[in-house]
C-alpha positions in Angstrom: -27.3 36.5 -39.0 -29.7 34.2 -37.1 -28.8 33.8 -33.5 -28.4 30.2 -32.2 -28.5 29.6 -28.5 -26.2 32.3 -27.0 -24.3 33.0 -30.2 -23.2 35.6 -31.2 -23.1 36.9 -27.7 -21.2 33.9 -26.4 -17.9 33.4 -28.2 -15.5 30.9 -26.5 -12.8 31.9 -28.9 -12.3 35.2 -27.1 -10.3 33.2 -24.5 -8.0 31.8 -27.1 -6.9 35.0 -28.8 -3.3 35.3 -27.7 -0.7 33.1 -26.0 -0.9 35.2 -22.8 -4.7 34.8 -22.7 -4.5 31.1 -23.2 -1.9 30.8 -20.5 -4.0 32.9 -18.1 -7.1 30.8 -18.4 -5.4 27.4 -18.7 -7.2 24.8 -16.5 -4.3 22.4 -16.2 -0.7 23.4 -15.1 2.3 21.2 -15.9 5.2 21.9 -13.6 8.7 20.4 -13.2 7.6 19.4 -9.6 5.0 17.0 -11.2 7.7 14.9 -12.9 9.6 11.8 -11.8 12.5 10.3 -13.8 12.7 6.6 -14.2 16.4 5.5 -14.5 18.3 2.3 -15.0 21.6 1.4 -13.4 23.5 -1.6 -14.8 26.1 -3.7 -13.2 29.4 -4.5 -15.0 29.6 -1.6 -17.5 32.1 1.2 -17.6 30.1 3.5 -19.9 26.4 4.1 -20.4 24.7 1.7 -22.7 22.0 3.1 -25.0 18.6 1.4 -25.0 18.0 0.9 -28.7 14.2 0.9 -28.5 14.2 4.1 -26.4 16.4 6.8 -28.1 17.9 9.0 -25.5 17.6 6.5 -22.6 20.6 4.7 -21.2 21.5 2.0 -18.8 23.7 4.0 -16.4 26.9 3.3 -14.6 26.9 4.4 -11.0 28.9 7.6 -12.0 26.5 8.6 -14.8 23.5 7.8 -12.6 24.9 10.4 -10.1 25.2 12.9 -13.0 21.6 12.2 -14.1 20.3 12.7 -10.6 22.1 16.1 -10.3 20.7 17.2 -13.7 17.2 16.2 -12.6 17.6 18.3 -9.4 18.8 21.3 -11.4 15.8 21.0 -13.7 13.4 21.0 -10.8 12.3 17.3 -11.1 10.8 16.0 -7.9 11.9 12.3 -7.9 13.9 9.5 -9.5 12.7 5.9 -9.7 15.6 3.4 -9.9 15.6 0.1 -11.6 18.6 -2.3 -11.2 20.1 -4.3 -14.0 22.3 -7.1 -12.6 24.7 -9.3 -14.6 22.9 -12.2 -16.1 25.0 -14.7 -14.2 23.8 -13.3 -10.8 20.1 -14.0 -11.6 18.5 -17.0 -9.9 15.0 -18.3 -9.3 14.5 -16.3 -6.1 16.0 -13.0 -7.3 18.6 -13.2 -4.6 20.7 -10.2 -5.9 17.6 -8.1 -5.4 17.9 -8.4 -1.6 21.7 -8.3 -1.5 22.8 -5.1 0.3 25.5 -4.9 -2.3 23.3 -5.6 -5.2 23.3 -3.1 -8.1 20.0 -1.5 -7.2 21.1 -0.9 -3.6 24.4 0.5 -4.8 22.5 2.9 -7.1 20.2 4.0 -4.3 23.2 4.8 -2.0 25.0 6.6 -4.8 22.1 8.9 -5.6 21.4 9.6 -1.9 25.1 10.4 -1.4 25.0 12.7 -4.4 21.8 14.7 -3.9 20.6 13.9 -0.4 17.0 15.0 0.1 17.0 17.3 -2.9 15.5 14.6 -5.0 12.9 12.0 -3.8 14.8 8.7 -4.3 12.4 5.9 -5.2 13.1 2.2 -5.8 11.3 -0.3 -7.9 10.3 -3.1 -5.4 9.9 -6.2 -7.6 11.8 -9.3 -8.4 11.5 -9.4 -12.2 14.9 -7.7 -12.9 16.7 -10.2 -10.7 15.1 -13.6 -11.5 16.4 -16.0 -14.1 12.8 -16.6 -15.2 11.9 -12.9 -15.4 8.7 -13.1 -13.4 7.8 -10.7 -10.6 7.8 -13.4 -7.9 8.8 -16.8 -6.7 7.6 -19.7 -8.8 5.9 -22.9 -7.7 7.1 -26.3 -8.9 4.6 -26.1 -11.8 5.7 -22.7 -12.9 3.0 -20.5 -11.3 3.9 -17.3 -9.4 3.4 -18.1 -5.7 1.8 -15.0 -4.3 2.4 -15.5 -0.6 6.0 -16.8 -1.0 6.7 -13.7 -3.1 5.4 -11.5 -0.3 8.1 -12.8 2.0 10.7 -11.8 -0.6 9.1 -8.3 -1.0 9.3 -7.8 2.8 13.1 -8.5 2.6 13.5 -6.1 -0.4 11.7 -3.3 1.3 14.0 -3.4 4.3 17.2 -3.6 2.1 16.1 -0.8 -0.1 15.1 1.4 2.8 18.5 0.7 4.4 20.1 1.7 1.2 18.4 5.1 1.3 15.2 4.9 -0.6 12.7 7.6 0.5 9.9 5.7 -1.3 9.5 2.1 -2.3 7.4 1.2 -5.3 6.0 -2.3 -5.2 5.1 -3.1 -8.8 4.6 -6.9 -8.8 0.8 -6.8 -8.4 0.8 -9.5 -5.7 -2.3 -9.5 -3.5 -1.5 -8.1 -0.1 1.9 -6.6 -1.1 1.3 -3.1 0.3 0.3 -4.4 3.8 3.2 -6.8 4.0 5.7 -4.1 2.9 4.3 -1.5 5.3 4.7 -4.0 8.2 8.2 -4.8 7.2 9.2 -1.2 7.0 7.6 -0.3 10.3 9.2 -3.3 12.1 12.7 -2.3 11.0 12.6 1.3 12.0 11.6 2.7 8.6 8.3 4.2 9.5 9.1 7.4 7.4 9.7 5.5 4.2 6.7 5.9 1.9 5.0 3.4 -0.3 4.0 4.3 -3.9 1.7 1.5 -4.7 1.5 0.3 -8.3 -2.2 0.0 -7.6 -3.4 -0.3 -11.3 -1.0 -2.1 -13.6 -2.3 -3.6 -16.7 -0.8 -6.4 -18.7 0.2 -4.2 -21.6 1.8 -4.5 -25.1 3.5 -1.2 -24.4 6.1 -2.6 -22.0 8.2 -4.0 -24.8 11.1 -1.5 -24.8 11.3 -1.6 -21.0 12.2 -5.3 -21.2 15.3 -4.4 -23.1 16.1 -1.6 -20.6 16.1 -4.0 -17.7 17.6 -7.0 -19.5 14.5 -9.0 -18.8 14.7 -12.8 -18.9 10.9 -13.2 -19.2 9.4 -15.8 -21.5 5.6 -15.9 -21.6 3.5 -13.2 -20.0 2.3 -11.8 -16.7 -1.4 -12.1 -17.3 -2.1 -14.1 -14.1 -1.1 -11.1 -11.9 -1.2 -8.0 -14.0 -4.7 -6.6 -14.9 -6.8 -7.4 -17.9 -7.0 -4.3 -20.2 -10.7 -5.0 -20.7 -11.5 -4.3 -17.1 -12.1 -1.0 -15.3 -14.1 -1.7 -12.1 -11.4 -3.9 -10.6 -9.1 -1.0 -10.6 -11.2 0.7 -7.9 -11.2 -2.6 -6.0 -7.4 -2.6 -6.2 -7.4 1.0 -5.0 -9.6 0.3 -2.0 -7.3 -2.6 -1.0 -4.1 -0.7 -1.3 -5.4 2.3 0.7 -6.6 -0.1 3.4 -3.2 -1.7 3.6 -1.4 1.7 4.0 -0.4 3.0 0.6 0.9 6.6 0.8 0.5 7.2 -2.9 -1.0 5.2 -5.7 -0.2 4.8 -9.4 -1.8 3.9 -12.7 0.4 2.2 -15.3 0.4 2.6 -18.3 -0.8 6.2 -18.5 -1.8 7.2 -22.0 -4.0 4.2 -22.9 -5.7 4.3 -19.5 -6.6 7.9 -19.0 -10.1 6.9 -18.2 -8.9 4.6 -15.4 -6.6 7.4 -14.1 -9.5 9.8 -14.0 -11.6 7.3 -12.0 -8.8 6.7 -9.5 -8.0 10.4 -9.1 -11.7 11.1 -8.4 -11.9 8.9 -5.4 -8.4 8.5 -4.0 -7.6 10.5 -0.9 -3.8 10.2 -1.4 -1.6 11.6 -4.2 -2.0 9.9 -7.5 0.8 9.1 -10.0 0.8 7.8 -13.5 3.6 6.1 -15.4 4.2 7.1 -19.0 5.8 3.9 -20.0 8.5 2.8 -22.5 6.1 2.0 -25.4 4.5 5.4 -25.1 7.9 7.0 -25.1 9.1 4.9 -28.1 6.0 5.7 -30.2 6.5 9.5 -30.0 10.2 9.3 -30.5 9.8 7.0 -33.5 7.1 9.1 -35.1 9.1 12.3 -34.5 12.2 10.6 -36.1 10.1 9.9 -39.1 9.1 13.6 -39.3 5.5 12.7 -38.8 4.9 14.8 -35.6 6.5 17.7 -33.8 8.4 15.9 -31.1 8.6 18.6 -28.4 4.9 19.6 -28.8 3.8 15.9 -28.7 5.7 15.3 -25.5 4.2 18.3 -23.7 0.7 17.5 -25.0 1.0 13.9 -23.8 2.1 14.9 -20.4 -0.5 17.6 -20.1 -3.2 15.0 -21.0 -2.0 12.8 -18.2 -1.9 15.7 -15.8 -5.4 16.8 -16.9 -6.8 13.3 -16.3 -5.8 13.6 -12.6 -2.1 12.6 -12.1 -0.3 14.8 -9.6 2.9 13.0 -10.4 4.1 11.6 -13.8 6.9 9.1 -14.2 8.3 9.9 -17.6 11.6 9.3 -19.4 11.4 12.9 -20.6 11.2 14.2 -17.0 14.5 16.2 -17.0 14.1 17.5 -20.6 10.5 18.5 -20.1 11.3 20.1 -16.8 14.0 22.2 -18.5 11.5 23.4 -21.1 8.9 24.2 -18.4 11.4 26.1 -16.3 12.6 28.1 -19.3 9.1 29.0 -20.3 8.3 30.0 -16.7 11.4 32.2 -16.6 10.3 33.9 -19.8 6.8 34.5 -18.3 
C-alpha cells in the first residue's frame, strides 16, 4: 500500500475504538451544571396547561412550578428562568402587571425561592412582552413605535420588583439600547447589588420563536425587527457585546442557539464573562416533531444538539430539556 502523508502510521480511528476510549478523549463535556430550565407560570389555572407546539412543556400553576423546581434541583440543573403568563384582561399598554409585586411572575419567583432557596439559581425574564396588550417588548409611541427610553424606565421598575421577589438573576431580553446600564443602576440603588444580570446580548429576530408565543400567550401582531437583530448580520453582535459588558453585564447570552453557533463561537472567544445560549422553542419543537414521526432518534438528537451548543462555547444552556437531559447525564456519570 502506498503511504500518503502520515498514513498508515497516523490513524485517528485508534481514538474511536471503544465507548470508554471515546469518553476519555472527548474534547467537550456536557454536565447537568451547564443546564438552565426555562419555565412558564400562568395565572388563573388550577392544573398545568400543555403547550401544543412544545410536547412535554406546560404552563404551570404555582404548585406545579414548585414541583418542577424541586425536580430540577434533584437532577443537578443549575438554574430556572421564569416567564409569567398573566390573564389577558390584566394586560395593558404599559405592561403594568409586570411591575405589580403581586403579579404572576413575582408570585412565581417567590414560590420557587421559598421551595428551593439557593439550591437553584432563580432567574427572571425582564421584559414587557408577556404583559402588554400589544405584545411588544416596550412602551409604544403614539404612532406605534417602541419608545426605547420610556421602556428603559419600565425595565428599571421591573428589575427592582423582580429582585424584591427573590430573583438571583434578571435577564433583560427586550433588546433596548442601554438596558443593562439602566437595570444595573436600578438594582444598585435599591440595595440589590448582589443580583446578577444575564444580558440577552445577541437576540435575533427569528422564525423559530413561534411556539414560545403560544407558551406565553403573546398578544403580538407584526414583528420585532426594529429592535431584535437582523439574521443577516454578525459583526453587530460583537458591538452589542462590547456595549453590554461596558454597562455591567455579569453574563451574556446568544439567542437562538442552534442557527447561530457561529455567532456564539465569536462571542465566546472574546467575552470575559460567562456565556449562555438559549435553545429556543422552535429548536425544541423541530426535534420533538421529527422524533414523533420516527425520523430521528429523539434522545440522541437532544444530546447531540446540546453538545454542539456547548462545543461552540456556551457555558450555560437554556433548554426545555434541561431536567430530562440532566437526569440522563447524571445516570451515565453514575454508571461511569
